[in-house]
N, C-alpha and C positions, 0 to 999 in steps of 0.2 A: 622162366620161373624154375626150370629144372636145374639150370646152372646155379641160380641163386640158392636153391634148396640144397644143392650138393656142397656148396661152400659153407652154408650155415651148418649142415650136418657134420662136415669135416671139422669145423671149428669147435662145435660142441664136443665131439669125440676127443679132440686134442685137449680140451679143458678137463673133461672127465677122466682122462687117463693120467692126468697130472694129479696124483692122489694127494700130494702135500697141499697144493693150492686148494683143492676141493675141501680138504679137511679143515684148513684154516678159515675158509669162507663160511663153513657151517658153525665152527666152534667159536670163532671170535665174537660174533654178536651175542651168542648164548652166554659166553663167559662174562661179557660186559654187564648183561642184564642180571645174572646171578650175583656177580660181585657187587653191583650197586644195591641189590636187595639186601645183602649181608651188611653193607656199610650203613645204609640209611634206614634199614628196617628196624623192627623192635619197638619198644615203648616210646612215647613222645619225649623229646629232649627237653632238659630243663631250660627255663627262661633266664635264670640268674645263676651266677657263680659266686660263691662266698668262701673266702679263705677262713679257716679256723685255727687259731693258735692254741697249742696245748695238747691235751689228751686226744686220742683218736675219736673221730666224730661219733662213732656208734656207741661210745661209752658215756657221752654227755647228756645230761637230762634237761638242759635249757629248752623251754618251749619253742624258741625261735628255730632250733635245729630240726624241727619236725615240719617246717613249712613245705608245702607241695610245690612242684616245678622248680625247686632250687637245688642246685648241686653244691654240696659242701665238701670242700677239699682241705686236707690238712696242710698246714704251713709250718715250716721248721721254726721260724722265729719272726718277730715283729718287723725286723729290718728287711728281711726278704719279702714279707707280705706287703710292706709299704711300697716297694718297688713295683709289685704287681698292681696295686691300687692306682698308683700314679700313671702307669701305662694303660690303665683300664682293661687289663687282662683279667682281672677279677673285679666284681662290682662292689664288693665290701669286704673288709677284714674284721673278723669278730674274735674277741678274746673273752671267754667265759670267766666269770668271777663274781664278786659281791662288792660293788655292782659290776656287771659286765661292761666291757669297753668295746668300741668299735670305731673303725676309721673308714671314712667314706670320701670319695673324690667328688668335690662339689661341681666339677665340670662334667660329670657322667650322668646322662639321663637315666640309665638303668640303676645307677647308685641311688638316685633320688627315689625311685620306686621301691627298691628293696629296703631302703632306710624306713620307709612308712610301714612296711610289713614288720620290720624288726621292732619299731616302737609300739606297734599294736600288740605284739606278742610279749614284749618286755619293756614297759615304759621307763624302768629305772636305768636302762642302758646309757652309758656316758659317751657323748659324741666327741670325736677328735677328727676334725676336718683336715683333708689334704687337697692339694691341687696337682694337676698334671694333664697335659694335652694328650688326647687319645691318638694312637696310630690309625690313620685313615685306612679304609679298605684298599684304596688305590696305592697307598704306600706299601701295604702288605702284598698286594697283588703284583706290583711292578716287577719284583725279582722273579716271580713265577712266570710271567709272560716272556721275559728275556730268556729264562732257562728253557721254556718250552720251545721257543724259536731256535735256541741253540740245539736242542735235542733233535728236532726235525731236520735242521740243516745238515747236522753231522751224520745222522743215521742214513737218511735218504740221499744226501749229497755224495757220500762216499759209496754207499751200497750200490746204487744204480750205476754210478760211473764205472766201477770195477766190473759190474755185470755186463755193461755195454762193451767194455773193452774185450771181455772174453767172448761175447757173441759175435763181435766184428772181426775177430781173429787178430786184433792188435796185440793181446797178450801172448799169442802163439809166436808172433814175430819177435816180441821182446825176449821170449824164452831162449831164443837163438843167440842172444847177446850175453855177456858176462854178468848181467844184472841178476842179483839174487832176489828171492821173494821178500826177504826182510828189507832189502834196500828199496824195492818197489813200494812196499806197503808203508815204510817210513816216509818216503817222499809224498805219497798220498795223504798221510797224516799231517805233515807240516804244511802242505799246500791248503788243505781244508782248514787247518788251524789259523793260518794267516788271514783267510777270508772271514771266518766267523768272528775272530777278534776284532777285525776292522768293522764288521757290521754291527756287532754288539756295542762297541764303544761309540759308534755313530748314533745308535738308538738311545744309548744312556745319555749322551750329551744333548741330543735333539729333544727328548722327552723332558729332561731337566730344564731346558730353556723355554719350551712352550708350555708345560704344565707345572713342573716342579714336583719334587717328591722328597721324602725324608731320608736323610743319610747321615748317620752318626758315626760311621766307622771310617776306616783308613782305605783310601782309593787304591793304593798299591796292594793291599791285601785282597780287595775285590778283583784286581787284575790277575793275581795269582790264582784265585778261585776260578776265574774265567778260563785260564789256560788249562788247569788241571781238569776242570769239568768238561771242556771241549775235548781234551785228549781222551778222556775216558769214553765219551760218547762215540768219537771217531773210531777208537779201537773196537768198540762193541759193534759198530756197523761193519767194520772190516771182517770180523769173525763170520758174519752172515754171508758177505759177498765173497769170501775167500775160496769157497768150494762149490757152492750151488750154482747151477746153470739156467734154471728155470725162472723166468721173470715173475710168473704168478707165485711161485713158492717164495722167492725173495721178498716180494711185496707182502705176502702173508706173514712171514717171519718178522719183517720190520714192523708191521702193524701189531703183531703180537707183543713186541717190545714197547712201542710207543704208547699204545692205549693204556696198559696198566701203569706206566710211569705218569702219564698225564692225569690219570684218575686218582692214583694212590700216593703220589709224591707231594701232594699239597699245593698244586699250582693254583687251584681255584678256591679251595676250602681246606680248613684244618681237619685232620682225622681224629682230633681229641674226642673221646667218647666212643670211638669205633671199637670193635672187638680187638682183643690184644693180638690175636694171630694175624689180623689185617695190618696192624702197625708193625709187626715183626717183618712181614713181607715188604711193606713200604720201606722200612729201614735198610733192607738189602738192596734197594734200587739205587744206582748212582745219582740219579736225578734228585732223590730225596736228600742225600748227603749234601749235594751242591746247594739245594734250596735252604736246608737248615742253616748251613754255614753262611750263605749269602744274607739271609734275613737276620741272623744273629749280628752280623757285622753292620748292615745298613740300618736296622731298626733299633738295636740296643748297644752298638758300639763295641762289640766283642773283638778281642785281640787275637794274636796268633796262637796263644796258648789255649784259648777257649775252643778254637776251631781246628786245632791240630789233628784230632781223631778223624775229622771229615777229610782233611787234606790227605792224610795217610791212606784212608780208604780209597779215595779217588786215584791216588798214585798206584796203589796196588792193583786196582781194577784195570788200569791202563796197561800195566806191565803184563798182567795175566792174559788179557784179551789180545794184545798185540803179539805176544809170543805164540798163543794158540793160533792166531790168524796166519802167522808166518809158517808155522808147522803144518797146517792143514791147507795151505794155499795150492790152488789148482790152476795151472796155466792154460790148459786146453779144455774145450767143451767135453 
């Protein structure tokens, strides 16, 4: 028992002396709880979303626009609003007037309910039905699952490998060769890139064969997104593993990166209606840019011009992180 207690005591002291790992162990769960409270706290969320064409919503006097539990969002024009109604991203499109007009998707269950509320408040409203198949949650979720798997594979796959190389002395032996830090890191990047591209393509084809999912976009454009998104995540993981030698600290830092991205990048749910500062933080995350572009291509058929800002952001993140990782790389413990 004395020997057991001595080892137990020594390991505890080893962990407690690693201030970085201890800090992340305490702060990470607290930050997740506080962050989720900010995202999902506040007043009850609206049940319906209605697009309003014309003047700002708060200046209109139509009685329907005062319905409770309904979010009224301004729409630039009828053409843009009809696209949202067909995709069932909004439940009804309303145009005030005399008489008022509205467009409702006859395939939408929520559109059926909000139409009843509209007619109860304004029986003179003129109905203009449209049709359109809704994007299923599985269609919306599928790009998020692939992106999340990509994130974990890139960050932990590269971060832990480089850390193990350093702890085992392998990097010390490589340092005696003419190999530069940039060359070593670039080789790690392309090695992980080839693996993650193969795995993601296999998942894409396998799920498409077994379950089926919605894809309105160009497959080549999706492949370009996959490559740039993977490179950005790999480069981010290398910046963590480039210098640190503590396994607990590296694990804490990688978790500090992955959890906010998994919660704030829209993998499981949309951040629409969240505080604006939360959306600003989310937009700064590379996984958010990857997901926005992937969903735009797969669900709505976006082209290269529409997702060009996302691609440029991912490319810039890759270059910055890879350059920083090469500059700060540490060969020895």
